PAZAPA-4460 file (N, C-alpha, C; in steps of 0.05 Angstrom, whole numbers, plus 32768, in hexadecimal, padded with zeros to 4 digits):
% residues 313
    n_x    n_y    n_z   ca_x   ca_y   ca_z    c_x    c_y    c_z   seq   type   mol
   807D   805A   7F1C   80A0   804F   7F2A   809E   8054   7F3E     1      M     A
   809E   8044   7F58   809A   804F   7F6E   80B2   8049   7F7C     2      D     A
   80B0   8053   7F8C   80C6   8054   7FA9   80E1   8044   7F9E     3      L     A
   80D8   802B   7FA5   80E1   800E   7FA9   80F1   800A   7F8B     4      F     A
   80E6   8025   7F74   80F5   800E   7F57   8111   8028   7F5B     5      D     A
   80FE   803B   7F67   8112   8059   7F59   812F   805E   7F67     6      K     A
   8125   8040   7F80   813B   8043   7F93   8146   8023   7F99     7      N     A
   814C   8017   7F8A   815B   8000   7F93   8163   7FEC   7FAF     8      P     A
   817C   7FFB   7FB1   818A   800C   7FCB   817C   8003   7FE5     9      N     A
   8157   800B   7FDD   814C   800F   7FF9   814A   7FE9   7FFE    10      L     A
   8143   7FD1   7FF2   8139   7FB6   7FF0   814E   7FAC   7FF2    11      L     A
   8168   7FB9   7FE4   8189   7FA2   7FE7   818C   7FB2   7FF8    12      Y     A
   8196   7FBD   8013   81A3   7FC9   8023   8182   7FC6   803E    13      C     A
   816D   7FC4   8045   8161   7FCF   804C   8140   7FBD   805C    14      Y     A
   8137   7FBA   806E   8122   7FA3   8074   810C   7FB3   808B    15      E     A
   80FC   7FA2   809A   80E8   7FB0   80A2   80DB   7FC3   809C    16      N     A
   80D2   7FCE   8080   80C4   7FE3   806E   80A4   7FED   8081    17      F     A
   80AC   8009   808B   8086   8009   80A7   8083   8022   8098    18      R     A
   8070   8027   8092   8065   804A   8094   8059   8040   80A9    19      V     A
   8060   8061   80B1   804F   806C   80C3   8043   8089   80C3    20      E     A
   803D   8081   80C9   8033   80AE   80BE   8035   80AF   80A5    21      K     A
   8041   80C5   80B0   8049   80D1   808E   806D   80C9   808A    22      N     A
   806E   80B0   808F   808D   80A8   8086   808D   8093   8088    23      R     A
   80A3   8088   8078   80AE   8071   8076   80C1   8066   8087    24      L     A
   80C5   8057   8098   80DC   8049   80A7   80E6   802E   80A5    25      S     A
   80FC   802D   80A4   8107   8015   8098   8123   800E   80A5    26      Y     A
   8132   7FF4   80AD   8150   7FEE   80BC   815D   7FDE   80A7    27      T     A
   817E   7FE2   80B1   8190   7FE1   80A3   818A   7FC5   80A9    28      V     A
   818D   7FAF   808F   8190   7F97   8089   81AA   7F89   80A4    29      K     A
   81A0   7F71   80B4   81BE   7F6A   80C3   81E3   7F68   80B4    30      P     A
   81DA   7F5A   8098   81ED   7F5D   8088   81FF   7F71   8084    31      S     A
   81ED   7F8F   8082   81FD   7FA1   8089   81FF   7FBB   80A0    32      Y     A
   81F0   7FAC   80B0   8204   7FBF   80C4   81E7   7FB7   80D2    33      G     A
   81E9   7FDB   80E8   81D6   7FDD   80EF   81C5   7FF7   80F7    34      E     A
   81AA   7FF3   80FE   81A3   8017   8101   817F   801B   80F5    35      G     A
   8179   802F   80F8   8158   8040   80EB   816C   804F   80D8    36      N     A
   814B   8054   80C6   814C   806A   80B5   8131   806C   80A8    37      V     A
   812A   808B   80B9   8118   809A   80B4   810F   80A8   8099    38      L     A
   8100   80A8   8080   80F8   80AF   8066   80D6   80C5   805E    39      L     A
   80DF   80D1   8057   80CE   80E9   8060   80CA   80F4   803D    40      Y     A
   80AE   80F3   8031   80A3   80F1   8017   80A1   811A   8024    41      N     A
   80B5   8128   8014   80A9   814C   8010   8095   8146   8007    42      I     A
   809D   8150   7FE9   8084   815A   7FD6   8097   8142   7FBE    43      V     A
   8085   8144   7F9E   8087   8138   7F8A   80A7   8133   7F89    44      E     A
   80B7   8121   7F8A   80D4   8124   7F7F   80E8   8121   7F90    45      G     A
   80D9   812A   7FB2   80F1   8129   7FC2   80E7   8124   7FE2    46      L     A
   8103   8116   7FE3   80FC   810A   8005   8114   8115   8016    47      F     A
   810C   810E   802D   8127   8121   804A   8125   80FA   8058    48      L     A
   8141   80F9   805E   813D   80E0   806A   8154   80D8   807F    49      M     A
   8149   80D5   8091   8163   80DE   80AC   816B   80BE   80BB    50      Y     A
   8189   80C0   80C2   8187   80A4   80B5   81A0   80A7   80D6    51      S     A
   819B   8081   80E5   81AB   808D   8101   81B0   8069   80F6    52      D     A
   81CA   8064   80ED   81D3   8042   80E5   81F2   8040   80E6    53      M     A
   8200   8028   80DD   8214   8025   80E2   820B   8017   80CC    54      I     A
   822D   8015   80AF   822A   8000   8097   8244   7FFD   8097    55      I     A
   8245   7FE6   8090   8265   7FD4   8093   8266   7FDF   8079    56      T     A
   827D   7FDC   8071   8293   7FD8   8057   827E   7FC9   8037    57      D     A
   826C   7FB0   8048   8269   7F9E   8034   8249   7FB1   8022    58      G     A
   823E   7FC4   802B   8231   7FD9   8020   8236   7FD8   7FFA    59      Y     A
   8234   7FCD   7FE6   823E   7FCF   7FD1   821C   7FD5   7FBC    60      N     A
   8223   7FEE   7FB3   821A   7FF1   7F97   821C   7FED   7F81    61      Y     A
   8234   7FDA   7F82   823C   7FD9   7F60   8224   7FCA   7F46    62      D     A
   8215   7FAD   7F53   81F8   7FB3   7F44   81DF   7FBF   7F4B    63      D     A
   81E4   7FD7   7F50   81D1   7FE9   7F52   81D7   7FFF   7F3F    64      I     A
   81B6   8004   7F2E   81BB   801F   7F1B   819E   8031   7F35    65      D     A
   81B1   8049   7F2B   819C   8062   7F2F   8196   8065   7F25    66      F     A
   817E   8078   7F1B   8175   808A   7F08   817D   8096   7EFD    67      L     A
   8183   80AC   7EE8   8197   80C1   7EE6   8191   80E0   7EEF    68      N     A
   8172   80E1   7EF5   8176   80F9   7EFC   8173   8108   7F1A    69      D     A
   817D   80ED   7F31   817E   80E6   7F46   818D   80FD   7F53    70      M     A
   818B   8106   7F70   8193   8117   7F72   8198   8117   7F97    71      F     A
   81B2   810D   7FB1   81AF   8108   7FBB   81CE   811D   7FCC    72      I     A
   81B3   8127   7FE8   81D2   8134   7FFA   81CB   8129   8017    73      I     A
   81DC   811A   8019   81E6   811E   8039   81F0   8130   8049    74      H     A
   81EA   8134   805C   81F9   814C   8071   81F6   8132   808A    75      H     A
   8215   8138   808C   8213   811F   80A5   8215   8133   80C7    76      F     A
   8210   812D   80DB   8200   8136   80F1   8216   812E   8107    77      I     A
   8223   8118   80FD   822D   8106   8115   823E   80E6   80FF    78      S     A
   8257   80DF   8109   8262   80DA   80FF   8275   80CE   80E0    79      G     A
   8279   80C0   80DD   8282   80C2   80BA   827C   80A9   80A8    80      D     A
   8287   80A5   808E   8279   809E   8076   8290   8091   806D    81      A     A
   828E   8086   805C   82A5   808C   803C   828D   8077   8029    82      F     A
   828F   807E   8016   8294   8079   7FF9   829A   8076   7FDE    83      F     A
   82A4   8060   7FDF   82B3   8054   7FB9   82AA   805E   7FAD    84      H     A
   82BC   806D   7F97   82AC   8076   7F81   82B9   8066   7F6B    85      L     A
   82B6   8064   7F4D   82BE   805C   7F2F   82E4   8074   7F39    86      D     A
   82E8   8063   7F29   8307   8069   7F25   8319   8066   7F34    87      E     A
   8317   8056   7F4B   831D   8054   7F69   8328   8067   7F7A    88      D     A
   830D   807F   7F7B   830E   8099   7F8C   82FF   808D   7FA2    89      L     A
   82FD   80A3   7FB8   82EF   809F   7FC8   82EF   80B6   7FDD    90      S     A
   82C4   80B8   7FED   82C8   80CC   7FF3   82CD   80C4   8014    91      A     A
   82CA   80CC   8019   82CB   80CF   8041   82B9   80ED   8044    92      F     A
   82AE   80EB   8055   8297   80FB   8062   8297   80F8   8084    93      V     A
   829C   8114   808E   829A   810A   80AA   827E   8121   80AF    94      K     A
   8280   811C   80CB   8274   813A   80D3   826C   8158   80D2    95      E     A
   8269   815F   80D4   825A   8184   80C0   826B   8184   80A3    96      G     A
   826B   8168   8099   8269   8165   8080   8256   8167   8065    97      E     A
   824C   815E   8051   8233   8154   8048   8245   814E   8026    98      S     A
   8238   8145   801A   823D   812E   800E   8228   812F   7FF5    99      L     A
   8227   8147   7FD8   8213   8146   7FBE   8221   812F   7FB8   100      F     A
   820A   812E   7FA2   820B   810E   7F8C   81F9   8118   7F7D   101      Y     A
   81FA   8120   7F66   81E7   811D   7F4E   81F1   8107   7F35   102      T     A
   81E6   8101   7F28   81EA   80F5   7F0B   81E8   80D0   7F13   103      G     A
   81E1   80C7   7F0A   81E8   80A0   7F05   81FA   809A   7F1C   104      D     A
   81F3   8085   7F1D   8208   8073   7F3A   8222   806F   7F29   105      N     A
   823C   8081   7F3D   8250   807F   7F40   825E   806D   7F55   106      K     A
   8249   806C   7F6B   8250   805A   7F90   8258   803D   7F79   107      Y     A
   826F   803B   7F82   827C   8012   7F87   8269   8006   7FA0   108      I     A
   826F   8016   7FAC   8275   8005   7FD5   8274   8021   7FEC   109      S     A
   8271   8016   8006   8269   8030   8010   8269   8024   8025   110      G     A
   825F   8037   8044   825F   8029   8060   826C   8047   8066   111      G     A
   8267   803A   8091   826B   8052   80A8   8279   804A   80B4   112      S     A
   827F   805B   80C4   829F   805A   80D8   8294   8046   80EF   113      G     A
   82AD   8043   80F9   8298   802E   8111   8289   8030   8126   114      D     A
   8284   8054   812D   8276   805B   8135   8253   805C   812B   115      N     A
   825E   805C   810E   8234   8053   8101   823C   807E   80F2   116      G     A
   8228   8083   80F7   821E   809E   80EA   8201   80AC   80EA   117      I     A
   81F7   80C3   80EE   81E3   80CE   80EE   81E1   80E8   80E2   118      V     A
   81CF   80EB   80C4   81CA   80F1   80B6   81B2   8104   80AE   119      S     A
   81AD   811D   8099   81A0   811A   8098   819C   811F   8075   120      I     A
   8191   811C   8065   8190   8115   8048   8176   8123   8033   121      S     A
   8180   812C   802A   8167   812E   8010   816C   8122   7FF7   122      L     A
   8157   8115   7FEE   8165   8103   7FD3   813F   8107   7FC9   123      F     A
   8147   8106   7F9E   812C   810D   7F9A   8141   8109   7F7E   124      G     A
   812E   8113   7F69   8131   810E   7F4E   8129   8121   7F3C   125      Y     A
   813B   8128   7F35   8139   814F   7F28   8122   8154   7F18   126      R     A
   811D   8143   7F01   8109   8150   7EF1   80F3   8146   7EFF   127      D     A
   80E5   8140   7F0E   80D0   8133   7F1B   80D0   8150   7F37   128      E     A
   80DB   8155   7F41   80DE   8167   7F4D   80E2   818B   7F4B   129      L     A
   80F2   818F   7F39   80EA   81A7   7F26   80CB   81AD   7F19   130      I     A
   80BE   819D   7F10   80A8   819C   7EFE   8092   819B   7F1D   131      S     A
   8096   8191   7F35   8083   818E   7F4F   808D   81BB   7F5B   132      H     A
   80A0   81BD   7F54   80A7   81D8   7F65   809D   81E8   7F53   133      L     A
   80A3   81F3   7F38   809B   81F5   7F2B   807E   8200   7F25   134      K     A
   8066   81EB   7F28   804E   81F3   7F31   8045   81F8   7F45   135      Q     A
   8054   81F1   7F57   804C   81EC   7F7B   805B   8215   7F78   136      M     A
   806E   821C   7F6E   806A   822F   7F71   806D   824A   7F5C   137      L     A
   8051   823E   7F42   804E   8249   7F3D   806C   825B   7F23   138      M     A
   807D   8253   7F30   8095   8253   7F26   80AC   8247   7F09   139      L     A
   80B3   825A   7EEE   80C0   8248   7EDD   80DC   8249   7ED7   140      D     A
   80F0   825D   7ED2   8101   8264   7EC9   810D   826B   7EDD   141      D     A
   8101   8279   7EF8   8112   8278   7F10   811C   825E   7F1E   142      E     A
   8107   8255   7F25   810B   8226   7F32   8124   822A   7F1C   143      I     A
   8125   8223   7F02   813B   8225   7EFB   814F   8226   7EFE   144      S     A
   815B   8241   7EF9   816F   8254   7EFA   816F   8259   7F1F   145      E     A
   8165   8251   7F31   816A   824F   7F49   8176   8234   7F59   146      N     A
   8173   8211   7F51   8175   8206   7F58   818E   81FC   7F4B   147      M     A
   81A7   8209   7F53   81BC   8207   7F4D   81C7   81E6   7F49   148      N     A
   81BD   81DE   7F61   81C3   81BB   7F5D   81C1   81B0   7F4D   149      I     A
   81A2   81B9   7F36   819D   819E   7F20   81AB   81A7   7F0B   150      F     A
   81C6   81BD   7F04   81CC   81C5   7EF4   81F1   81B1   7EED   151      N     A
   81EE   81A6   7F04   8207   8191   7F05   81F5   8173   7EFA   152      Y     A
   81EF   816B   7EE8   81EA   8149   7EED   81F0   8130   7EF2   153      K     A
   820B   8138   7EF7   8221   8117   7F01   8236   8123   7F03   154      N     A
   8233   8123   7F21   8251   8134   7F3F   8240   8123   7F55   155      E     A
   8257   8128   7F61   8256   811D   7F7A   8277   8131   7F85   156      I     A
   8277   8138   7F9E   8283   8146   7FB3   8278   8141   7FCA   157      F     A
   8292   814E   7FDA   828F   814D   7FFB   829F   8174   8002   158      V     A
   828C   817B   8011   8291   8188   8020   827F   819D   803F   159      C     A
   8290   81A8   8048   8285   81B9   805B   826D   81BB   8060   160      N     A
   8260   81B7   806D   8248   81C8   806D   823B   81E2   8080   161      T     A
   8234   81EE   8067   822C   820F   8079   821E   8209   8098   162      N     A
   8224   821B   80A6   8217   8223   80B9   81F6   8227   80BF   163      E     A
   81F9   8231   80AB   81D8   823D   80AC   81C8   8224   80AB   164      I     A
   81D5   8214   808F   81D2   81FA   8093   81CB   81F0   80A4   165      V     A
   81DD   81E3   80B1   81E5   81D3   80CC   81D2   81DE   80E0   166      I     A
   81C6   81F3   80E8   81B0   81FC   80FA   819D   81F4   80F0   167      S     A
   8196   81F1   80D2   817C   81ED   80D0   817E   81CC   80D2   168      L     A
   8196   81C1   80CD   818D   81A2   80DF   8189   818F   80E3   169      L     A
   818C   81B4   8101   8190   81A5   8120   816B   81B0   8120   170      N     A
   8168   81C5   8118   813F   81C5   810F   8132   81A6   810C   171      K     A
   8142   819A   80F2   812D   8185   80F2   8137   816D   80FB   172      I     A
   814A   8171   810B   8152   8154   811E   8143   8156   8134   173      M     A
   8138   8172   8145   811F   8173   814C   8107   816F   8147   174      D     A
   80FB   8174   8138   80E4   8176   812B   80E1   8158   8128   175      N     A
   80E8   8139   8116   80F3   8120   810C   80EA   811A   8130   176      I     A
   8109   812A   8144   80F7   811A   815D   80D5   8126   8175   177      K     A
   80D5   8133   815B   80BB   8136   8167   809C   813B   8156   178      E     A
   80AC   8126   8150   80A2   811B   812D   8083   8137   8126   179      D     A
   8091   8147   811B   8084   8166   8117   808C   815D   80EA   180      L     A
   8072   8155   80ED   8071   814D   80D1   806A   8162   80BC   181      I     A
   8063   817A   80BA   8067   8198   80BB   8074   81A0   80AC   182      F     A
   807A   81B1   80CC   80A1   81B8   80CF   80BD   81A5   80C7   183      N     A
   80B4   8187   80C2   80CB   8178   80B8   80D1   817F   8098   184      I     A
   80AE   8185   8090   80A5   8187   8071   80AE   81A6   8063   185      K     A
   80A9   81B3   8082   80B8   81D5   8074   80D5   81DA   8076   186      R     A
   80E0   81CF   8085   80F0   81D0   808C   8108   81BC   807E   187      D     A
   80FF   81A8   806A   8105   81A0   8058   810E   81A7   803C   188      A     A
   80EF   81BB   803B   80F4   81C9   8022   8113   81E4   8018   189      L     A
   810F   81E3   8037   8121   81FE   8040   813F   81F6   8033   190      Q     A
   8138   81DF   804A   8160   81D0   804D   8161   81D3   8027   191      L     A
   814B   81C2   801A   8153   81BC   8004   8159   81DC   7FEE   192      L     A
   814D   81F7   7FF0   8152   8201   7FE4   8168   8210   7FE9   193      F     A
   817D   8211   8008   8188   8211   801A   81A2   820B   8000   194      L     A
   81A2   81F2   8000   81B9   81E4   7FED   81AF   81EA   7FDB   195      D     A
   819E   81EF   7FC7   81A6   81F6   7FB2   81B7   8211   7FAD   196      A     A
   81AF   8229   7FC2   81AF   8246   7FBD   81DA   823D   7FC6   197      E     A
   81DE   8231   7FD5   81F1   8226   7FDB   8209   821B   7FD0   198      L     A
   8206   820C   7FB4   820D   81F4   7FB0   8224   8202   7F99   199      Y     A
   8221   8216   7F8E   823E   8228   7F7E   8255   8225   7F98   200      P     A
   8244   8238   7FAC   8267   822B   7FC0   8261   8219   7FC9   201      L     A
   8256   820B   7FCD   8260   81ED   7FDE   827B   81E9   7FBF   202      Y     A
   8267   81EE   7FAC   827E   81DE   7F98   829B   81EA   7F90   203      R     A
   8299   81FC   7F99   82B4   8207   7F93   82C2   8200   7FBA   204      S     A
   82C1   81FA   7FC1   82D0   81F1   7FDC   82CD   81DE   7FE2   205      S     A
   82C4   81BD   7FCA   82BE   81AA   7FD0   82DB   81A3   7FD6   206      K     A
   82DB   818F   7FEA   82F2   8173   7FF7   8303   8167   7FD9   207      K     A
   8319   8164   7FDD   8323   814B   7FCD   831B   812B   7FCD   208      I     A
   830E   8120   7FB5   830B   8101   7FBB   832B   80FE   7FB5   209      L     A
   832E   80E5   7FCA   834E   80CD   7FCC   8346   80BA   7FC3   210      H     A
   835C   80AC   7FBE   8355   8092   7FBA   834B   8084   7FC3   211      K     A
   833C   8063   7FBC   8331   8052   7FD4   834F   8046   7FED   212      K     A
   835F   804A   7FD7   8379   8037   7FEE   837F   804D   8005   213      S     A
   8388   8061   8005   838B   807A   8016   8377   8080   8027   214      H     A
   835F   8081   801F   8341   807E   8035   834A   8073   8045   215      I     A
   8349   8055   803F   834A   8037   8051   8361   8040   805F   216      E     A
   8378   8044   804A   8397   8048   8067   8393   805D   8083   217      M     A
   837F   8069   8078   837F   807A   808D   8368   806C   80A6   218      V     A
   8354   8060   809A   8346   8057   80AE   834E   8042   80BB   219      E     A
   8363   8034   80AE   8372   801E   80C1   8389   8032   80D3   220      K     A
   8391   8041   80D3   839E   804A   80DE   838F   805E   80F9   221      A     A
   837C   8061   80E8   836D   8064   810B   835C   8052   810B   222      V     A
   8354   803B   8118   8351   802B   811C   836E   8018   8137   223      R     A
   837F   8029   812E   839D   8017   8133   839F   802A   8154   224      Y     A
   83A0   8052   8145   8396   805F   8161   8386   805B   8174   225      M     A
   8372   8051   816B   835F   8051   8180   8364   8031   8195   226      N     A
   8375   8020   8185   8376   800B   8194   838C   800C   819D   227      E     A
   83A0   801E   819D   83B2   801E   81AF   83BC   8038   81BD   228      N     A
   83AF   8049   81CA   83AA   805C   81D1   83BE   805E   81E7   229      L     A
   83B6   8044   81F5   83DA   803E   820E   83F0   8040   820B   230      E     A
   83F9   8045   81ED   8412   8041   81EC   8419   8055   81E8   231      S     A
   8432   8065   81E3   8448   8076   81E2   8447   8080   81BA   232      N     A
   842D   8075   81AF   843C   8070   818D   8444   8094   8185   233      I     A
   8451   8089   816E   844B   80A2   8160   8445   80A9   8140   234      S     A
   844C   80B4   812F   8441   80AB   810C   8446   8099   8106   235      I     A
   8462   8097   8103   847F   8085   80FD   846F   8069   810D   236      D     A
   846F   806B   8126   845D   804A   812D   843C   8041   811E   237      D     A
   8438   805D   811D   8412   804F   810B   841F   804E   80F2   238      I     A
   842D   805B   80DA   8438   8050   80B9   8440   802C   80BB   239      C     A
   8460   8035   80CA   8467   801C   80D4   8458   7FFD   80D9   240      N     A
   844E   800B   80F5   8432   7FE8   80F1   841C   7FD8   80D9   241      D     A
   8417   7FFD   80DC   83FC   7FF3   80C4   8401   7FF4   80A1   242      C     A
   8427   7FF9   809D   8427   7FF0   8082   842B   8009   807F   243      G     A
   841E   8022   807F   841C   8036   806B   842C   804E   8058   244      I     A
   842D   805D   8056   8432   806B   804F   8437   808E   805D   245      N     A
   8452   8089   8061   844B   80A2   807A   8448   80BD   8063   246      K     A
   8451   80C4   8053   844E   80E7   804A   8430   80E3   803C   247      S     A
   8426   80D1   8035   840A   80CA   8024   83FA   80C3   8048   248      T     A
   8402   80BF   804E   83EE   80BE   8070   83EF   80DD   8075   249      F     A
   8404   80E5   8080   8408   8101   8085   83EE   811F   8074   250      K     A
   83F8   8115   8059   83E5   8124   8043   83C7   8120   804A   251      R     A
   83BE   810A   803D   83A5   80FC   8043   838E   80FF   805F   252      V     A
   83A6   80FE   8078   8399   80F0   8081   8385   8116   8095   253      F     A
   838F   8131   8092   838C   8147   8099   836F   814F   808B   254      P     A
   8373   8143   8065   8362   8149   805E   833C   813F   805D   255      D     A
   8342   8129   8071   832D   8115   8079   8322   811D   8094   256      L     A
   8337   811E   809F   8322   8125   80C4   832E   8145   80CB   257      Y     A
   8332   8151   80BC   8337   8177   80C3   8352   8179   80D3   258      G     A
   8360   8163   80D9   837E   816E   80E8   838F   8156   80E9   259      I     A
   83A5   815F   80F7   83C1   8152   80EF   83B5   8130   80F2   260      T     A
   83C7   8127   80EE   83C5   8107   80FD   83CA   8104   811E   261      P     A
   83E6   8116   8127   83F2   8119   8138   83D0   8122   8156   262      I     A
   83C3   8133   8149   83AD   8141   8152   8398   8137   815B   263      K     A
   8392   812B   814C   8385   8116   814E   8389   8100   8161   264      Y     A
   8394   80F3   815D   83A5   80E2   816F   83AE   80EE   818F   265      L     A
   83A8   810C   8196   83AF   8117   819E   8394   8115   81B3   266      R     A
   8384   8117   81A2   8367   8123   81AA   8355   810C   81B3   267      N     A
   8360   80F1   81A2   834E   80D8   81B3   835B   80D5   81CE   268      L     A
   837B   80CC   81CD   8381   80CF   81EB   8374   80DF   8201   269      R     A
   836F   80FE   81F8   8367   8115   8213   8345   8106   8216   270      L     A
   8343   8100   81FF   8328   80FD   8201   8317   80E2   8217   271      E     A
   8329   80CC   8205   8323   80AD   821B   8336   80B8   823A   272      K     A
   8341   80D0   8239   8349   80CA   8258   8336   80E3   8268   273      G     A
   832B   80F2   825F   8312   8106   8269   8305   80E9   8278   274      K     A
   82FC   80D8   825A   82EE   80C2   8268   82F2   80A8   8281   275      S     A
   8305   80A9   827E   8321   809B   829A   831D   80AB   82B6   276      L     A
   831B   80BB   82A9   8319   80D0   82BF   830A   80CF   82D6   277      L     A
   82ED   80CF   82C3   82D2   80D5   82CF   82D4   80B8   82D3   278      E     A
   82D1   80A6   82CA   82D4   808C   82DB   82E3   808A   82F6   279      E     A
   82F8   809D   82FF   82FA   8093   8312   831A   808E   8314   280      G     A
   8325   8091   82FB   834B   8083   82FD   835D   80A1   8306   281      F     A
   836E   80A3   830F   8380   80B1   8314   8390   80C7   8308   282      S     A
   8394   80D6   8305   83A0   80F1   82EF   83BD   80D9   82E0   283      V     A
   83CA   80CD   82EB   83E1   80BE   82F0   83D9   809D   82DD   284      L     A
   83CA   8094   82EF   83BB   807A   82E5   83A9   8081   82BB   285      E     A
   839B   809D   82BA   8399   80A9   82AA   83B7   80A8   828C   286      T     A
   83BA   80B5   829B   83D7   80C2   8282   83E5   80AC   827B   287      A     A
   83E8   808F   8289   83F1   8077   8284   83E7   8065   8269   288      N     A
   83C5   8075   8271   83B5   805D   826F   83AB   8067   8249   289      M     A
   83B7   8082   8247   83B8   808E   8228   83D0   8099   821C   290      V     A
   83E6   8086   8224   83F5   808B   821B   840F   80A3   8221   291      G     A
   840B   80AF   8234   8421   80CC   823E   8425   80BA   8251   292      Y     A
   8449   80C5   8254   845E   80AB   8265   845D   80CA   8279   293      Q     A
   845C   80E1   8269   8461   80F6   8287   8448   80FD   8293   294      N     A
   8433   80FB   82AC   8421   80FD   82B2   841D   8126   82A8   295      P     A
   8430   813B   82B6   842D   814E   82AF   8422   8155   828B   296      S     A
   8430   8152   827B   8436   814E   825E   8416   814A   8257   297      K     A
   840D   8135   8264   83EE   8132   825B   83E1   8143   8263   298      F     A
   83E8   8156   8290   83D5   8163   829B   83CB   817F   827F   299      S     A
   83EE   8187   8279   83EA   819F   8266   83DA   819E   8250   300      I     A
   83D5   8187   8242   83D2   8188   8231   83AD   8182   822F   301      A     A
   83A2   8170   8241   8385   816D   8254   8381   8187   824F   302      F     A
   8393   8196   8263   8388   81B1   826B   8389   81C9   8251   303      K     A
   8393   81C7   8246   8386   81D5   8227   8379   81CF   8215   304      K     A
   8372   81BA   821D   8359   81AD   8211   834C   81B8   821C   305      K     A
   8348   81B2   823D   8324   81B3   8240   8325   81C1   824E   306      Y     A
   833F   81D6   8258   8335   81EB   8266   833A   81EF   8289   307      G     A
   833B   81D5   8291   8344   81C8   82AB   8351   81B9   82A6   308      I     A
   8365   81B7   82C4   8373   819A   82C9   836F   817C   82D3   309      L     A
   8377   816D   82C7   8362   814E   82CC   8361   8155   82E2   310      P     A
   8373   815A   82F8   8371   8155   8310   8355   8168   8323   311      S     A
   834A   8171   830A   832A   817E   831E   8318   816A   830B   312      K     A
   831E   8159   82FB   82FC   8150   82FA   82F8   8135   830B   313      I     A
***
């Protein structure tokens, strides 16, 4: 069975497959988004995937059957994505987080945020990989005991990425840019063993999965915030105009973005304000353009975030 037999989603969602040295490159079909993917065969049963892409919500897995010994570990370098699962649950993953998936297919559909994602992922096939590692390392029981990820054969969860893993991901990114194949394979194996070692910790700190409707509600609110930065909108305005439940919104939003919706909106305004100031707009003009009726309050908030008065930009 070749790679495409094992991964029918490759032909379903991607095109322009090219073999380049020790890797396979391909692009997202226009009907599903845009972007590029690089795929490296590390050892038998293990692949490393680098993705820089935007995937629309039309990315549907419902008709795709994966092998039941498949595992995937997505580490998100930037951007965010969602995965709609069985039982009307959804997983939302953002920069600095990881998604672990083992077992047969639970995906219904998925996609990325408007700005796309950059991620480094490991995926492979449990039985084939364990057999190869045992032969390669001349270890038997030790491999089975230490590869904790393979003890859970039907699971999906999201967690914060460990700082040591983030450092290793940055090394892999550099190696990919330099096309250093040996280093990529070496560091991919290190990433596998590190993820396996940390797996029990990841499981104990996994995030709550939310209803698909709640994920969509928050994403609708985020789009509304971005489109109305110049207005002095409140949480009540957001909930009323988007037709969403305020208490649910305030409960779910921090789980997805790590901060309250008020802080998220403030950060959006200040980041946009900084960009406008760098373009040459005055403090007064900028404050009005990002929803601050009082330029003094804008200056105070700006200095608190950036450590400098906006007039000094």
